[in-house]
N, C-alpha and C positions, 0 to 999 in steps of 0.2 A: 450620430444618426445611424440607424440600422442600414445595413447594406441591402441593395436590391429593392424590388417593388414592394409596396405596402402589402401587409398580410390581408387575406380575405376576411371579411367581417365574420363569416360563419365559422372560422377556424377555431376560435376559442369559445364557442357558444354551446359546447356540450355534444354528447354523442348523438342526440336526436337530429342535429343539423349536419352531421358528417356522413353523407351517404355515398361518397365516391368510393370506387373500388380500390383495393390494395393492388400493388404491382403483381403481375403473374408469378414472378419468381418468389414472391413472399406470400402466396395464397394461404400457406399453413399458418400464417401469423394472425389470422382472424381470431379474435378473442371470444371467450364464452359469452361476454355481454352483448355481442353483436356489433361492437364498435369497429369501424374500419378506417384505415388511413387514407386521407386524400393525398395523392402523390402527383407531383408535377410531371409534365410531358417529358422533360429532359431526364428526370429520375427514372421514369418507366423505360425510356430508351436504354438507360444505363443498365437496368436489371436485365433487359433482353440481351444486352451484350454479355453480361455475366453468364447468362444461361447458355450461351453458345460456346463458352470457353472450354477447352479440353482440361481434364483434371491434371493436377500436379501433386507430387508428394511434398508436403510441407516439412519444415524442420521439426514439427511435433509428431511426424510419422504418420500423418493422415492425409487423405486425398483432398485437394482443393479443387473445386469445380461444381458444376450443377448438372442436373440430369432431369429432363422433362420439366424445366421451369422450377425445380425444387433443389434445395441443397441435398447432397447425398447423405442419407442417414446411415445409422449403424456404425459399427467399428471399421477401422481401416482394414483393408484386405491383406492381412499379414503384417507383422511388425517389420518396419524397415526405417528406423529413425535416422539412419545414416544418410539417406537421400534428402538433403536439406535444400531449402531455398538458397540459392547461391549468394544472394545478397538481400538483406532485409529491405533495402530501398531500391533494389534493382528493378527498373521499370520494364525489363524484358520478361519477367516471370509472369505466368498466368495469374497468380494471386495478386501481384502488383497491378497488372492490367485491369483485373476486376475492380480493384480499389480505384484506379484511375477513372474507369468508366462510371463507377458509383459516384465519384466526385466531379464528373465532367462539367456539370452545370456550375461548379464553383471556380472554374479555372480563371475566370476574369473577375472574381469577387474576393480577392485575397484579403483575409482578415488581418488587419494591422499593416498591410503593405501599401506603399503609395506607388503610383504609376509614373512618377516623374523619372525621367532618364537621368543616369549618373553623369554629372558634369565631367568634362575632359580634364579638369584640373583637380580631380579628386585625390586626396592624399593617399599614400601607400598604405594598404591595409595593415593593421597591427598583426603581430605574430600571435597565432593561436595554436598552442600545442595540442596534438591529438592524444587524448587520454582514455584509458580504460579504468573505470571506477567500480570497484567491488563494494557494494553498499547494501543496506537494507532499505525499507520503504518509508522510514519515519525520520530518524536522526539526521541523515544527510540532506533531507529536504530543506532543512533550515538554512542551508548555504547555497541553494541552487541559484537564486537570483544573482547573488554576488559572483558565483562561479562563472555565470554567463558573461560577466564583465571581463574575466580572464580568458575564457574560451568557450565556444559553443560546440567544439569538436570533441564531444565526450560520449563514450559508449557506457551506458549505465547498466551494469549487470545486477539483476534483481532475482533473489530466490523466489520460488513459487510453491513452497511447502508449508505456508501458513495454514494453520487449522483452527484459528480462533476468530472471534468477532463475527461480523456479518458475512465475511468472505466464506466462512465455514458452511453457512447455509447453502450457498450456491454449489460448493464442492459436494456437499452431502447429497443434493438432489441431482445435479447434472454431471458430477465428476470433473475431470480435467484439472489443469493447474489452477492454483489460487491466483485471482486477478487483482486483489486489493492493493498490493504494493506496486504493481505495474501501473494501475490506474492513478495511484497517488503521485508517482513520479511524473507521469505524463501530464497530470494537471499542473504540477509545479512548473513544468516547462512550457505550458501553454501561453499563447500571446494574450495580452490584456490591453492592447493599444486602442481598440475601438469598442463602441457600445455592444456590437454584436459579438466580438471576441469575449468580452466579459460576460455576456448573457449565456453563451455556449458553455463557458467555464462554470458559471454558477449552476446551470442545469446539471452538468455532469458531476459537480461536487455536492449536489443536494442529497440529503438523507431524508428518508421518510420518517414518520413519527417514531420517536425513540422507544416508546414503551407500550403503545396500544396497537395490537395487531389489526383490529378493525379499522381504526383511523388510518393506519399506514396503508392498508389495502385500498381504502377509499381514495386516498391521495394518489396512489399509484395508478388507479384507473383514470383519474383526471389527467395525470401526466401523459399516459399513453394515448389517451383520446385527444390530446391537444388542448384540453380545457383547463389550463393551469397558467397562472401568471408567469411562470418560468419561461414560457415560450415567447413572451413579449420580447421584441428587439432581435429575434432570430428569424431571418428571412426564410421564405418558403423552401428553397432548395436544400438548405442546411437542415431545416426542421423535418423535411421529408425523409432524408437519409437517416437522421438520428432516430426518428420514430419507427422507421422500418425495422431497425435492429432491436429496439425496445419491444416492439410487437412480436418479433421472432423469439426473443428471450421469453416473453410471457407464454407463448404457445408451447415452448419446451418445458417450462417449469410446471405448468398446469397439467400437461399430459404425462409427466413423469410418474411412474409407479413406485411410490415410497411409503414407508410406514407412517410418516408424518407429512402432511401437506406443507408446501413451501410457505415459510413465514416471512412476510414482507417487512416486518417491524425493523426499524433502524436500517433498512436497506439503502444501499448507495445506488443512485441512478447511474452513475458512471460505471460501477461494477456490473450492473445489468446490461449496459451498452456493450462493454467489453466481452462479457460472457456470450451475449447474443451474436456479436460479430465473429467471435472465435468459433462458435458452433456453425455459423453459416459458411464461413470460408474454410473451416476445418484447419485453421492455422492461427495461432496466437500472434505471430509476426504480422500477418495480414490485418488482424484486428488493430494492432498497434499502429501500423502504417495508415490505416483508415482514420484512426483518431488523430494522428499527426497531421494528415491532410486537412481534416475538418478544423482543427484548432491551431494550425500553423505553428507547430513545434519547430524550432530551428532545424534547418535541413540536415545539418551535420550532427545533431543530437539524436542518438539511437538508444532506445530502451529495449533491453534484451532479457527475456526469461532465461534463467541459467541452465535449464535442462530441457531435453526433448523427450516427449512421451508419446506412446501410441494413444489413439483416441480414447478418452475417458478413463485411461489408466491413472491410478492415484498412487502416490508414494508419500511416506511420512518420514520425519526425522527421528532418529534414535540417538540417545547419548549414553555411552558407557561410562560409568563413574569409576573412580580409582578404587572404590571398595568392592567392585565387581557387579554392582547393581546396574540395571538398564532402565532408562526412562524413555517412554514412547510418546512421540508427538511434540511438535515445536512449542505448542502452548504449555504443555506440562514441563518442558525443560526451562522455558523462560518465565512463564507466569502461570503456575498451576491453578486450575479452576475446577469446580464441581462439574459433573456431567450435565451439559445444558439441557438434555432431554429427560433427565430423571429428577431434576430439582423440583421439590414439591412445595405446595402451599400449606401442607399439614405440619403444624409446628412440632407435634410429637415426633414426626419423621426427622425433622431437622435436628432435634435434640440428640438423636442417635447417629447422626451422619458426620462424615468428615467435614462437610460444609459448616456444620455448627461449630466445630472446633476452630475452624479458620475464622469464623465470624467472632467467636469469643475472644480470640487472640488479637484481633485487629484493633490497633490503637485508634485508627480512624473511626471505626464504628463506636468504640467506647467514648471517644470525645463527642461524637454526634449525639449519643444518648444523653450525655451530660447536658449538652445544649438544649435538647428537647425537654428534659426534666426541669432545667432552670427556667425555660420559657413558660412552662405550665405553672410553675410556682409563682413566677412574677406576674403572670396574667391574673391569677387568683387574687393577688394582693394589689392589683391595679397599678403596678410599677413598670410594666413592660416598656412603655415609651420613655421612661426616665432612667433607663438602665445604662445609658452611654457612659463609658469610663475610659480612663487612660489605659486600662488593660487592653481593651479591644482596639484602641487606636494604635498601641504599640504592636499588637499582634498583626494588624493589617500592614503596618509599616515594615515589619521584618519579613513579610511574605508568608506568614503562617496560614492566612486565609487566601486561597488561590484566586487570581483575577480571571475567572473563566465564566462562560455562559453555562450556568449550572444545569438547566433543563436539557441542553444539547449534550452535555457530557454525562450526566447522571440519569436523566429522566425525571419523573415526578412532576409536581406542579410547575406550570410556566410562571405563575405569579402567586405570591402569598395573598391572604385575605386583605392585607394592607397595601397590596400593589407592588411588593418587592419581587424582583426577578432573580436576584442573587443573594446568597447567604452573606456574602461580603458587604453588600449595600445595607442589608438589614442590620447587621452588627454595627456598621459605621454610624447608623442613625440611632443606635440604642434599642432597636426593636428585636429583642431576643426571642419573643414569641414567634415573630415571622421567620426568624432564622431557624428555630426549631421546627416550625411548620414545614418549611421547604425541605429540611434535612429528613424529617420523618417521612414525607411523601416519597423521597428518593430512596430511602432505605426500604420502604414498602415495595417500590417497583423492582428494586434489586432482588428482593426475595420472592417475587411472584411472577416475574417475567422469565421467558427462556433465556438462559445465560449465554446462548450463542450470540446474542446481540450486544453483550457487554464486554468491555475490557475490564473484567471483574478484578483482575490483579491490582488495578490502580486503587481499588477500594479495600480489598480484603487481604490479599497475600503480600502485597508490597514487595520488598526485596528480602524475604526470608531465605536464609542461606540453604544451599543444597546440602544434603546429608554427607556428601563427599565431593571433592572437586571433579570436574569432567576430565576424563582421559581422552576420549575421542568422540566425534560425531559421525554418523553414517546414515544411509537411507534404508528404509524398511518398506516392504510391501504392505498395502492395506488390506489385501485379500484375506490374510490370516492375522487377526488382531492379537494372537498370542505368540506369533513368531518373532524372534529377535535376530533372524538370519539376515545379513545385509543383502541389498540389491544395488545394482550399479547403473543408474541412469546415465545416458550419454550427455556430455556437455553440448550446449548449443554451438554448432560450428562457427557461428558469427563471432563468438568470444575468442576462439583460437585464431581466427583470421585477423581480428582487430588487434590482438596482442602482437601479432607479427608485424602489423603496420604502424602501431602507435609510437608516440614520442615519449610516453611515460605511463606509469601505473599509480593509481591511488587506492589505498585500502581505507575506506571511509570509516567515520565513527558510527557506532551502532552496536547492537547486541552481537557480541563476538561469535558465539557458537550457533546462533540461530539466524543471523543476518549475513555475516561475512564468511564464516567457515564453510557453509553449505555449497558455496560456489568454488571454494579453493580445493576441496577434496576430490573434485571430479577428475577422472582420468584425462591427462593431457594438459591440464591447466598448470600444474607444477612444472612440467617439462617445458612448456612454452615460456613461462616466466623465467625459468633458469637460463634459457637460451637468449633471452632478450637483454641486450646491452643498452639500458636506458634507466633514468631515475625511477625509483620505486619508493613512493612516499607513504608511510603509515601514519594516520592521524589517530592519536590516542583519545579515548573517551575522557570526558571531564570528571567522571566519578566512577565508583564501583557499582556493580549491580549483582543480581542473583547469580548470573553466569560466571562472573569473574571473581567474586568473593574478595579475598584479600590479595589478589594478584598485583604484582608490581609491573612497571613498564617492560622490564626485560622478560617477565613471565608472559605478558601479552604478546610480545614479539615472538617468543618461543612457540606459543600456541599457534600463531599464524603460520610459522615456518613448519611446524610439525604437521599441520593440516596439508600444506602444499607437498611435503615429503610423504604424506600418508603413513606417518611413522607408526600409528597404532593398528595398521592393517594386519589381520591374522595371516594373510598370504604374503610372504616375503617378496614374491615376484612383483607385487604392486607397489612396493616401497621405493622411495628415492632417498638419496643421501647427500643432497646438496647443502652447502653451508648457508648460514643466515644471509651473508652478503649477496648471495645470488637472488634473494627474494626481497630484501629490504635494504635501501641505501640511506634513507632519511627517516627520522622519527620526529613528529611534531607533537608537542604537548602544551596544554594550557598552564599558565603560571598559577600556582596554588591549587592545582587539580587534586582530586581525591585519590588518584593512583600514584603511588610513590615513583618518582623518576630517578631510578638508579643508573645515572649516566656512566659511571665507571664500568658497570656490568655490560651495558650496551656497547661501550667501546671495545670491551674484551670480546664481544660477540662479532665484532667486525663492522659495527655501525658507528662511523666517526662523525656523522652529521646529525646532531640532536638539537632541535630548535624549540625554545620556549616562546610562546606568543602571549600577548596580553589577553587577560580573561578577568571575569568578575565572579565572585562567589555566588553559588546558586542559592535558591531560597532556603533550602534545608541546611546550608552551611557545611555540607559534607563533600562538596566538589566545586567545580568551576564551570562557567559557560564561556565559550570562546568569544572574543571580540572578532566578529566575522570578517571585518575588513583586514584586521591583522592576520587572520588565518589565510585569507586569499593572497595577501602580500607574501606570506611565507611560501605558499604554493607557487606563486609567480617566480620567486627566487629558486624554488626547487626544480623548475622546468625552464631553464634559460633558453633563449633563442639560439638555434644552431647556426 
């Protein structure tokens, strides 16, 4: 049952019935449509408390506080990223006090918590090692639930240089760090034990229409006005706080002066919430803390952006290849895509573009067109419904047809004319026409919608090898798009402090050069890890990708250690010369993985503990997927009780 008093009847009945005023501290969040948020008395008191707080310099180098009932606008007064919030969860900092006030009405409404006192004969709590995990935003998410069984005391270090997908649209218009991977990890850590907890998570995990900008915008207005089914089961205090930041985000993106208006298509409500909270508090850590309070993330689980930046400063990743060429941008390094704002509906333009070459080379697109042509031919002959065969059954059984919600992943039609929602289901029933109809609609959307909303690499570029292996990764300024001169953002101080306090370190699976390495090359990280006498476990990927190419396990380990030593730095003063054993003590690999496990070379490098864990072949047959329970058991053995 939802927590708290029942929702008011008028709350979900549209903008016409919502006439209450927004809180004074959020008066700028009144949207162009005239919709205004109804806010509880407790929430209004919270905002007044925030308005009275003195400013503080956040770890992103910007002032946290309010002035005259409004968040301070503009850039921070002078770069000073070194003055950080002393502790992300420190209740004494003004940013944290602001969050506490904002969530004051929720203090006795704990999502997922019960109020029963702990019995006196409670067993001794299990040992939970304090870990620092260097990960990306996707691959490591798959083991979060099981990792919590081992320990909730994990500092998740997440890079904020992503420049692809729907996150890129927020960065393009508002600047600041990319919030997508931070939001993704926070959602994975969220509580799901009550109806309200699940409703909050569903709201913040929701994406707007995947392909139609107009429909996406209409849905967004319904959400921010409170007139959407997603608000059901969310009690008024929670809804008030969440909506306040969604409204603030809306006011900022609609007021921004850009060449292209903000496109809500495929937008993540959670990303909008994080971006709004970050801009209001002038602190990403405060935004994360606010979300953690709302969704009851475990108290000792900390999600940390890896770098600190001045307000609205942007940085990009660069990769220097061994042949001397430089690639600019995380997306171009990992999954190259056409320019999302210059992709045209004009077919003649496409024929002359690099995009056309990528499409022509794509095996996925070629197969899709075969399906379409087969479906058309079969429909003409009246045999579409009778086309079921052992071929399609075997293709489905071996995983050649992915078991996904197609319209959410690709866009296009939600259902075919015969009522099929997935290509897989249509093929399973022998309806090749419907399969071709669905694929054709999705190909159309892929070639007519702004590519900023698509992970287009999954369709077009796949894992095409780089022209040369990566030599090093570094940060670039976005102010000059032609410059390849490195810049050196400061590491988040929380990372260095947590490394000093932790019981061990995990290098998670994920994209090596765009998810793991961007946190390792920061000044001070290699030094802190080398000084730390604790287990340091590296989890190998189950297969190869564009970034790793034909790399072996020892090559992967060497790349991690070279990043920590900053071996490719032009300035010798920035380099370290620590041995591999200072950074990695254990390597975990899946049995039958796609990356060769050269144990003898690993031993020669000083890594004596190499563990193979149970795994199953992936759908493509080119790698393996971890048995998650076996992986967690290996981690448990890697971090024994002291």
